[in-house]
C-alpha positions, 0 to 999 in steps of 0.5 A: 354209195354214201356208206361205203366207208363205214361198210368196209370198216365193219367188214374189216372188223368181221374179217379180222375177228374171224382170222383172230379166232384161228389164232386163239390157240396161241399160249397165254403168254403170247396173247398177253404180249400181243395185248400189251403191244396193242395197248402201247400202240393205243397209248401212243395214238392217244398222245398224238391226238391229245397234244393238239389241244388249244384249251385243256380247260374246256376238255377237262370240263367236258370230260368231267361233265360227260362222266357225271352224265355217263355215270347217271345214265350207267352207260358202262353198265348198260354196255356190259349188260348188252355184251352179257346178253350177246354172250349168253346168246352166242358165246357159249360160255366165253367169259371174255365176251363182254370185255371183248365187245366193250373194249373193241367197240370203244377202240373202233368207235372213239377217235378222230379218224372215224369221225373225220372219215365219216364226215368226209364220206357224207360231205364229199363222198371221199371214203379214203380215210375210212378205207384206211381205218378199215385196214387198220381195224382188220389187223386190230380186230384179229389181235383183239379177238385172239386175246379177248375172244369172239365178242370183238366180232360183234363190235362191227355192229355199233361201228357201222351204226355209229359211223353210218349215222355220222355220215348220214347226218353230215350229208344233211347238216354240213350245209348249215355249219360254218367252216370255222366251227367245223374245224374247231369241232374236229380238232377238239373232238380229236383231243377228248377222244385221245384222252378216252383212248389213253384210258382204253390203252391203260385198261388193255395193259391192265394198269387201270380199270377206268369206266371209259364208256361213261365219258362218252357224253363228254363229246356231246358236252364239248360240241355244245360248249364250242358251238355256244362259244363260237356264236356268242363269245 
């Protein structure tokens, strides 16, 4: 089954979130410590992803242009409103629902592991990377739910749609992409994803309030730039 990896990852988030609900009675100090611990882990992951950049100029251009597009499209606001809609429908007054949904969605969606794993599933039927990510996301979801609430559970939906779409697209388009360009894209997408994950980690630790969602178009901008550069320069 081509979508096995994505389905397993989403199921892991659901299971982890349900487990996290049982941990919600722990005191606020413990939740704060756990949340900051997750933030520190996310920051380290981001640094590991970011140090392999071959051209920070392209990364900066892409993330800035992506930020302009994201602000114009109001992606952060739209995600927030969607989270509030789900909160009103399902959360019964849980004020952290929107924050949990948006934060968890960004953490689970952005990153080279999900992208590469989804491509592997689509191209070769190898689900090992996404199955490994599913284990990690299960534990992450339990901690995030304990800290941010049940909104984390609903992040399984965009994760399944996002990774599933990449898998299906990769299974179709990969036959038309040269191996050299694919390697370049994966390396640099990992870097720009690392920058966004760094912002998420800082937000989790409440050191900043960066509108990370609005940087997401930067990934598409980077893909366009690298593709043009590969073929014409």
